[in-house]
N, C-alpha and C positions, 0 to 999 in steps of 0.2 A: 799411433798416437792420434792421427786424424780421425780414425774410427771411434776412439774413446771420446774425443771432444764432440763429434757429431752425435754420438749416442747420448752423451750427457746433455747436450743442447736439446735433443729430441725429448728426453725424459722431463727436463725442466719446462719445456714448452707445453708438453702434454699435461703436466701437473698444474701449470698455470691455467690451462683451459678448464680442467676439471674443478679446480678450486674457485674459479671465477664464474660459477654457474649463474644463469639468469635468475632474477627474482621472479617468483610466480605468485599468483593469488593465494594459493593454499599454503605455500611456504611461509608467507608473511601474514596469514589470517590469524593473528593472535587476538584472542578475546581480551578487551580492555575494560569491559563493563557490561551492564545490562540496564534496561529501563522498561517502564510501563507507564500507561496513562491514557486518558480519554482524548477524543477528538470530535469535532463537529464539522459538518459539511453543509453549506447552503447551496441549493440548486433547484432545478425545476423537474417535476414529474407531472406528466399530462398537462403541461403548460401552467402549472400552479407552483409557486415558489414555496419552499419549506426547508426544514432542517432535518438532516440525518445525524444520529448520535451513535458513536461507537467507541471502541477502545482496542488497545493492542499492547504487545510487548515484544522485545527483541534483544538479541545479543548485540553489543556494540563492538565492532572491530575498529581498526584505526580510523578510517574516514567513512566507513559504510556500516550499515546495520542490516540484520536479517531476522525476521520473526513472523508473528502471526497477528491477525486482526479479526474483528467482527463489527458489523455496523447494521443498523436497521432504522426503519421509520414507519409511522402510521399516517402518512398523508399522501395524497389528498383524498377526496371522495370522487367517485365516478358514477355516472348514470347509465344503467343498462336496463332497457325495457321498463322504464318508469320506476325503477328501484335504485336507490343510492347504496353504494358499497364503499367501505373504507379500504384503501389500498395499503397493504402491508408489504414492504420490500425489505429484504434482509439478505446479507451475504457475508461470507468470511473466507479467509484463506491466508495466502502468503503476503508478507510486507517487507519490501526491500527499499533501502534508502541510502542517501549519500549526503555528507555535509563537508564543505570546504570553505575557508580554513576554520575548523570548528572551535579553535581556541580564541578566535576573535569575538568581540561582543556581538557584532552583527555578521552573519555569514550566510552563504548560499545553502539552501535546503532543497533536496529533491527526493521524491519517493514515488513508489508505484505499488498499488495494492492489486492483487490478482486473486479472485475467489469465485466461489460458487454459492448459489442460494436459491431463494424462491420469491416469487411475487404471488401474493394471495389477495383475493377480493373477499372481504367479510361483510356480513350484514351489519355487524356491530363491532366496534373497536375492541371490546372486551371478549369477543368470541375466541374460542380455542382455535389454534392453527388447523386442527383436524376438521373443524366445522366450516372452513372456508368454502364458499360457493364455487369459486374458480381458483385454480392453483397452477403454477407453471415453474419449472426449474429454469434457472438462468446462469449465465457466466458474466462476471463483471470485471472490468479493468479500469483502474483510476490512476493515471499518472498525474503528478502535480509538481510544481516548481515555485519556490518562494524564498522568503528570508526568515532566518531563525535568530532569536536573541537569547543569549545566556543570562538568565535572570539571577541564578545563583550557581554554585558549582554542581548542584544536583537537580536543577530545574531549568528547562528550556521551553520556549514558546515559538512555534512557527506559524507564519501567515502565508498561505499559498493560494494559487489558482491552478486549475487543471480541467480535466474532462472526465466525466463519469460515463463510461461506455458499458451498456447492458446489451447482451446478445442472447440468442436462442429463445426469444419470445415467440412461441408457436402453439401454445395450448390455451390461450385466452380467446375470448370472442374475436372474430375476424377483424374488427376495426382497430385492434391494438397491435403495435409492432415495436421493434427494438427502439426506434426513434422516440417513442412516447416516454421512455424511461431513461434515455441518455441525454446528456447535455453538459454545458460548462458548469463548473462548481468553484466555490471559494471555501477554503478550509482553515481551521484553527486547531493546531495540534499541541498538546501539553505533554512533555516528556519528563518523567521523574526517575532518577536513577544515577548510575555511575557511568561517566563518559570518558 
């Protein structure tokens, strides 16, 4: 009888352990919606302030989202050997974000964009990318943190601050480095969709 009780206790204990598995990211990664929209970032390139414009879209999970983005700009101008060139910087890649508690009118918004792109120096802003005088492939990483407001049930606006890190600048004239294209930024993100 003692053996039957111990065996039954062991089986019930084992079943309790199996049925009470830990929650994991992918077990609970249920898509609850999707969104898309534009964003703008204000920052400095070559010590000149200006705006980068982009857009992206993502799948919305419970409190986090994952998708893709693209962003670019045609500022500033730079002087090389008595000639002015328009600086074209663009990149795109993965976009990961987190909001908590997203059902509140105002809530915390955090995101990180990780991508690859190019810096091009063009004689004229309207020149084709293939006509750039100087060109270099780059890696970009932009973490940001701020506040988001739920304007409607399908529209949200986030105001953020962060850092735009550009690396792998090694194919431009010698006086240019990663630091010339990296710096603090302020962002405004518009998200339209289902949350």
